[in-house]
C-alpha positions as CSV (number, residue, x, y, z in Angstrom):
1,K,108.1,246.8,105.5
2,Q,108.7,249.0,108.5
3,W,110.0,247.5,111.7
4,Y,109.4,249.0,115.1
5,Q,109.6,247.2,118.4
6,R,109.2,243.9,116.6
7,R,105.9,245.0,115.0
8,V,105.5,244.9,111.2
9,A,103.6,247.3,109.2
10,I,102.9,246.6,105.5
11,T,101.8,249.2,103.0
12,A,101.2,247.4,99.7
13,G,101.3,249.2,96.4
14,T,98.1,250.1,94.5
15,D,98.7,247.3,92.0
16,Q,97.5,244.4,94.1
17,T,95.4,241.9,92.2
18,N,92.7,239.6,93.4
19,E,95.1,236.7,93.5
20,S,97.8,238.6,95.5
21,L,95.2,239.8,98.1
22,I,93.8,236.3,98.5
23,A,97.4,234.9,98.9
24,L,98.1,237.6,101.6
25,T,94.9,236.7,103.6
26,T,96.0,233.0,103.5
27,V,99.4,234.0,105.0
28,L,97.6,236.0,107.7
29,L,95.5,233.0,108.8
30,D,98.3,232.0,111.1
31,N,100.5,235.1,111.5
32,A,100.8,237.3,114.6
33,T,103.7,239.4,113.5
34,I,102.0,241.7,111.0
35,K,100.2,244.4,113.0
36,K,99.3,247.0,110.4
37,L,98.1,246.3,106.8
38,D,97.2,248.8,104.1
39,V,96.0,247.3,100.9
40,S,93.9,250.2,99.6
41,N,93.2,250.9,95.9
42,P,94.0,247.4,94.4
43,L,93.6,246.5,90.8
44,L,90.5,244.3,91.2
45,T,89.2,242.5,88.1
46,S,85.9,241.4,89.5
47,E,82.9,242.9,91.4
48,Q,82.0,239.7,93.1
49,E,83.7,240.8,96.4
50,E,85.5,237.5,96.8
51,T,88.5,239.3,98.4
52,A,86.1,240.6,101.2
53,I,85.1,236.9,101.9
54,H,88.8,236.0,102.3
55,F,89.5,239.0,104.5
56,S,86.5,238.0,106.6
57,K,87.8,234.4,107.0
58,M,91.2,235.7,107.9
59,L,89.8,238.2,110.5
60,H,87.9,235.3,112.1
61,V,91.1,233.5,113.2
62,N,93.9,236.2,113.0
63,Y,95.2,237.1,116.4
64,G,97.9,239.7,115.5
65,L,96.5,242.4,113.2
66,T,95.5,245.6,114.9
67,E,95.0,248.0,111.9
68,L,93.5,247.3,108.5
69,H,92.9,249.7,105.6
70,L,90.7,248.5,102.8
71,C,89.9,251.7,101.0
72,K,88.8,251.8,97.3
73,H,88.0,248.1,97.1
74,G,84.6,248.7,95.4
75,M,83.1,247.1,98.5
76,K,79.3,247.0,98.7
77,D,76.9,245.8,101.4
78,F,77.7,242.1,100.9
79,G,81.4,242.7,101.4
80,A,80.9,244.9,104.5
81,S,78.5,242.3,106.0
82,Q,81.1,239.6,105.4
83,L,83.8,241.6,107.2
84,A,81.4,242.3,110.1
85,E,80.7,238.6,110.4
86,G,84.4,237.8,110.5
87,L,85.1,240.3,113.2
88,K,82.6,238.9,115.7
89,D,85.2,236.6,117.3
90,N,88.2,238.9,116.6
91,K,89.8,240.3,119.7
92,T,92.8,242.2,118.3
93,L,91.7,244.5,115.4
94,L,91.4,248.1,116.8
95,Y,91.2,250.2,113.6
96,L,89.3,249.4,110.4
97,N,89.3,251.8,107.5
98,L,86.7,251.2,104.8
99,G,86.8,254.6,103.2
100,C,85.9,255.3,99.6
101,N,83.9,252.2,99.0
102,K,80.2,251.7,98.0
103,I,78.8,250.6,101.4
104,A,75.2,251.5,101.9
105,Q,72.7,251.1,104.7
106,D,72.7,247.3,105.0
107,G,76.5,247.2,105.3
108,A,76.3,249.8,108.0
109,R,73.5,247.8,109.8
110,A,75.8,244.8,109.9
111,F,78.5,246.8,111.6
112,A,75.8,248.2,114.0
113,E,75.1,244.6,115.1
114,L,78.9,244.1,115.5
115,L,79.1,247.2,117.7
116,K,76.3,245.9,119.9
117,S,78.5,243.0,120.8
118,N,81.1,245.3,122.2
119,T,83.8,244.6,119.6
120,P,87.2,245.8,120.6
121,L,87.3,248.1,117.6
122,R,88.5,251.6,118.6
123,K,88.4,253.3,115.2
124,L,86.0,252.8,112.3
125,S,85.9,254.7,109.1
126,F,83.0,254.8,106.6
127,S,84.4,257.9,105.0
128,S,83.0,258.6,101.5
129,N,80.5,255.7,101.3
130,R,76.7,255.6,101.0
131,I,75.4,254.6,104.4
132,G,72.7,257.4,104.5
133,N,70.3,258.1,107.3
134,N,69.2,254.5,107.9
135,G,72.8,253.3,108.2
136,I,73.9,256.0,110.7
137,V,70.7,255.6,112.7
138,A,71.5,251.9,113.2
139,I,75.0,252.7,114.2
140,S,73.8,255.5,116.6
141,E,71.4,253.0,118.3
142,A,74.2,250.6,118.7
143,I,76.7,253.0,120.3
144,A,74.1,254.7,122.5
145,T,73.9,251.9,125.0
146,N,75.8,248.9,123.8
147,N,79.4,249.9,123.0
148,C,82.1,251.2,125.3
149,F,85.2,250.8,123.2
150,L,84.8,252.8,120.0
151,T,86.6,256.2,120.2
152,T,86.7,257.4,116.6
153,L,84.1,257.3,113.8
154,W,84.3,258.7,110.3
155,I,81.0,259.1,108.5
156,N,81.9,262.2,106.4
157,N,80.5,262.3,102.8
158,N,77.8,259.7,103.2
159,G,74.6,261.4,102.2
160,V,73.4,261.7,105.8
161,T,70.8,264.4,106.5
162,E,69.6,265.9,109.8
163,T,67.6,262.7,110.6
164,G,70.8,260.6,110.9
165,L,73.0,263.4,112.3
166,C,70.6,264.2,115.1
167,A,70.3,260.5,115.9
168,L,74.1,260.5,116.2
169,A,74.2,263.6,118.3
170,A,71.6,262.1,120.7
171,A,73.7,258.9,121.0
172,L,76.7,261.0,122.0
173,R,74.8,262.2,125.0
174,T,74.7,258.7,126.5
175,N,77.9,257.3,125.0
176,M,80.9,258.9,126.8
177,T,83.6,256.8,125.0
178,L,83.3,258.1,121.4
179,S,85.4,261.2,121.4
180,N,86.3,261.8,117.8
181,I,83.6,262.2,115.2
182,Y,83.9,263.4,111.5
183,I,80.7,264.4,109.7
184,W,81.7,267.0,107.0
185,G,80.3,266.5,103.5
186,N,76.8,265.4,104.7
187,D,73.7,267.5,104.5
188,L,74.2,269.8,107.5
189,Q,70.8,271.4,107.9
190,N,69.9,273.7,110.7
191,T,68.6,271.1,113.2
192,A,71.8,269.1,112.8
193,C,74.0,272.2,113.1
194,N,72.2,273.1,116.4
195,A,72.6,269.5,117.7
196,F,76.4,269.5,117.2
197,E,76.8,273.1,118.4
198,Q,75.3,272.0,121.7
199,L,77.8,269.1,121.9
200,M,80.7,271.5,121.4
201,E,79.6,274.4,123.7
202,G,80.2,275.2,127.3
203,N,83.1,274.8,129.7
204,K,83.0,271.0,129.4
205,P,82.0,270.3,125.8
206,R,81.0,266.7,124.9
207,I,83.1,267.0,121.6
208,L,86.3,269.0,121.6
209,Q,87.0,271.2,118.6
210,H,90.2,269.4,117.7
211,N,88.4,266.0,117.7
212,T,86.0,266.8,114.9
213,D,86.0,268.3,111.4
214,V,83.3,270.9,111.9
215,L,83.1,274.2,113.8
216,P,79.8,276.0,114.6
217,Y,79.3,279.7,113.7
218,V,76.3,281.9,113.9
219,V,75.0,284.4,111.2
220,D,71.9,286.4,112.0
221,G,70.9,284.1,114.7
222,V,71.2,280.9,112.6
223,T,73.8,278.3,113.4
224,Y,76.0,276.8,110.7
225,L,78.9,274.4,110.6
226,S,82.1,275.1,108.8
227,E,84.9,272.6,107.8
228,T,88.0,272.7,110.0
229,G,90.3,270.5,108.0
230,H,91.0,268.3,111.1
231,Y,89.8,265.3,109.0
232,L,92.9,265.6,106.9
233,F,95.1,264.7,109.9
234,S,92.7,262.3,111.6
235,H,93.4,259.1,109.7
């Protein structure tokens, strides 16, 4: 445990079991002291996603937690949808990290519906999942007009092609709150490269270079995106 200004941050080891995670969510049903919780990479013995159900129930009533990391939980669409449901009435969680799971388009759509409700979430990570074009298009539609809180989104390594990336770029033209976006590891075809180059060019770029993990460059009149490494320091 780390104590700072009466706020408690817990980073659990990577040997947490189903039973210990469920016990922890039970404690958090009525606990406002713990602000940050990282229970990534547990030793789960089942693929039924029952821990996601318990985290959802906890988030529905918890009024203290502001940051939650659930990486490498083997979470699929059902688990992600459960979390999104639990967050509908949550007013305190600001950062949710679901990196390195197995979330696909339906899980992303559930979070798109959550974003439409103007959830207080500021940071959301789907890094290294499977949300694909349909998932990011749904999220893009949500943030284009319905969300004014989200500032940071990780969708790197998600099998997204130019269809999804261009939808996201278009959404960033109308959403002025989302300032940090991480897309490396997707299929960065020419149209997507051009779209993000336009967001980063000019005296007043929509996306600043230090707020993303890609950097445009031109070879023989063709725009490409290179990796900057900023993602490594963004989480």
